[in-house]
Each structure stands twice: as structure tokens, then as C-alpha cells.
C-alpha positions as CSV (number, residue, x, y, z in Angstrom):
1,X,-7.2,16.7,18.3
2,X,-9.5,16.0,21.2
3,X,-9.6,18.1,24.3
4,X,-6.0,19.5,23.7
5,X,-4.7,15.9,22.8
6,X,-3.5,15.0,19.3
7,X,-4.3,11.4,19.0
8,X,-2.1,10.9,16.1
9,X,1.0,11.7,18.2
10,X,2.7,10.4,21.3
11,X,2.1,12.6,24.4
12,X,5.1,12.7,26.8
13,X,5.2,13.7,30.2
14,X,8.5,13.9,32.4
15,X,8.4,12.3,36.0
16,X,10.5,14.3,38.3
17,X,7.9,15.1,41.1
18,X,4.8,14.1,42.8
19,X,3.0,16.7,40.7
20,X,4.3,14.8,37.6
21,X,2.7,11.6,38.8
22,X,-0.6,13.5,39.0
23,X,-0.1,15.0,35.5
24,X,0.6,11.3,34.1
25,X,-2.7,10.0,35.8
26,X,-4.6,13.1,34.1
27,X,-3.0,12.6,30.6
28,X,-3.6,8.7,30.8
29,X,-7.3,9.4,31.7
30,X,-7.6,12.2,28.8
31,X,-6.2,9.8,26.2
32,X,-8.2,6.8,27.6
33,X,-11.4,8.8,27.3
34,X,-10.4,10.0,23.7
35,X,-10.0,6.4,22.8
36,X,-13.3,5.5,23.9
37,X,-12.1,3.0,26.7
38,X,-15.1,2.0,28.9
39,X,-15.0,3.5,32.4
40,X,-13.8,0.4,33.9
41,X,-10.8,0.1,31.4
42,X,-10.4,3.8,32.0
43,X,-9.9,3.2,35.8
44,X,-7.8,0.2,35.4
45,X,-5.3,1.8,33.0
46,X,-5.1,5.1,34.9
47,X,-4.6,3.0,38.3
48,X,-1.7,1.0,36.5
49,X,-0.2,4.2,35.3
50,X,-0.3,5.9,38.8
51,X,1.5,3.0,40.3
52,X,4.2,2.7,37.4
53,X,4.6,6.4,37.4
54,X,5.2,6.6,41.0
55,X,7.8,3.7,40.7
56,X,9.5,5.5,38.1
57,X,9.8,8.4,40.3
58,X,10.6,6.5,43.7
59,X,12.9,3.8,42.4
60,X,14.1,5.0,39.2
61,X,14.9,8.4,40.4
62,X,12.6,10.0,37.7
63,X,12.2,9.4,34.1
64,X,9.7,9.9,31.3
65,X,6.3,8.8,30.2
66,X,5.0,8.4,26.8
67,X,1.2,7.7,26.1
68,X,0.0,6.6,22.7
69,X,-3.3,5.6,21.1
70,X,-2.7,2.5,19.3
71,X,-4.8,0.5,16.8
72,X,-4.4,-3.3,15.9
73,X,-6.8,-3.3,13.1
74,X,-9.7,-4.6,15.4
75,X,-9.7,-2.4,18.2
76,X,-8.0,0.7,19.6
77,X,-6.2,1.1,22.9
78,X,-3.7,3.1,24.8
79,X,0.0,2.1,25.1
80,X,2.1,3.7,27.8
81,X,5.9,3.6,28.1
82,X,7.6,4.2,31.4
83,X,11.3,4.9,31.2
84,X,14.0,5.6,33.7
85,X,17.8,5.5,33.9
86,X,17.8,4.3,37.5
87,X,19.7,1.2,38.9
88,X,17.2,-1.3,37.3
89,X,15.2,-3.9,39.2
90,X,17.9,-6.3,41.0
91,X,15.3,-9.2,41.4
92,X,12.8,-9.1,38.8
93,X,11.3,-12.3,39.5
94,X,10.7,-11.4,43.1
95,X,9.3,-8.0,42.0
96,X,6.8,-9.7,39.7
97,X,5.5,-12.0,42.4
98,X,1.8,-11.6,43.6
99,X,1.5,-9.6,46.8
100,X,5.2,-8.4,46.7
101,X,5.7,-4.7,47.6
102,X,8.8,-2.8,48.6
103,X,6.3,-0.6,50.7
104,X,5.8,2.4,48.6
105,X,2.9,3.6,46.0
106,X,-0.5,2.0,46.2
107,X,0.6,-1.4,47.2
108,X,-0.5,-2.9,43.8
109,X,3.4,-3.7,43.0
110,X,4.4,-4.5,39.5
111,X,2.1,-7.8,39.4
112,X,-1.0,-5.8,40.3
113,X,-0.2,-3.1,37.8
114,X,0.3,-6.1,35.1
115,X,-3.1,-7.7,36.0
116,X,-4.8,-4.4,35.4
117,X,-3.6,-4.2,31.6
118,X,-3.8,-6.5,28.6
119,X,-0.2,-6.4,27.7
120,X,2.9,-6.0,30.0
121,X,6.4,-5.9,29.0
122,X,9.6,-5.1,31.1
123,X,13.2,-4.6,30.3
124,X,15.7,-3.7,33.2
125,X,19.2,-3.6,34.0
126,X,21.6,-1.9,36.1
127,X,23.2,-0.2,33.2
128,X,20.2,1.2,31.4
129,X,17.5,1.4,34.0
130,X,13.9,0.2,33.3
131,X,11.5,0.5,30.7
132,X,7.9,-0.8,31.1
133,X,5.5,-1.0,28.2
134,X,1.8,-1.5,29.0
135,X,-1.2,-1.6,26.7
136,X,-5.1,-1.5,27.4
137,X,-7.1,-2.5,24.8
138,X,-10.9,-1.5,24.2
139,X,-13.5,-4.2,24.7
């Protein structure tokens, strides 16, 4: 347990308001620090998490975030899952295009968030909403 965070357990945060987006940033920062990510990598993963949490709220109508410390045997990292039950992303190829933004958030878009992390996976459909999993590994 580090600074109130049990690194052995996933940490969950609902995303229903702007305040929750701030809580996601704080949670991701705390887990990244506890995981001993460098300051640069902490900043990258917190920035990506902020954008993706905002997207979960604005476009998905709210949802949840789960932050987990992961270890691949060589290094540790932070994995974050963003999930919503919204309408899904109608044109995923367009949404993943560099420079594309629908006008909200930090202007990073999904492609900018993808560049800030080491692994980025997205599943989306009109029936089930959107689930994005990102991982940032220590250097």
C-alpha cells in the first residue's frame, strides 16, 4: 500500500462529472508515481488519461476508469481501462487520424493520446459503447 493506493489491486473511478475527470488525473498520477515511472512518463500517461476520461464523459455520457499496476517480467507500468456505454465511435478510422478532433478536450484526440502511451487498444460499437485500454511502461 503506497499513499493510500493498494498497488496489488485495480483502482476504480467513475466518470460522471468534470470533478471525476480531475479525480482520474489524480489517481493516475498517484499510481504512476507509486509505480516509479519517470516524471516524463508520468506526465505523458496523466495527459493521455485526462483526454480519454474527458472523452468518456463528453462522448460516452460517462463511464468508468480502472487503473492497474502491471508487470511484464522486465518492467512495470500502468494500465488504464476507460469504458462507457455510449453510442460508440461511428468512424473509428477518422477519429484515429492525426490532427482530427471533434472540438472538445485538450485537442489531442485519440491519435494524440495513442502517441503518449506504449500500448493502445480500442473496442467500440453502437451496441456496447467504447472501451479503450492504454499501457505506459517504465523505461
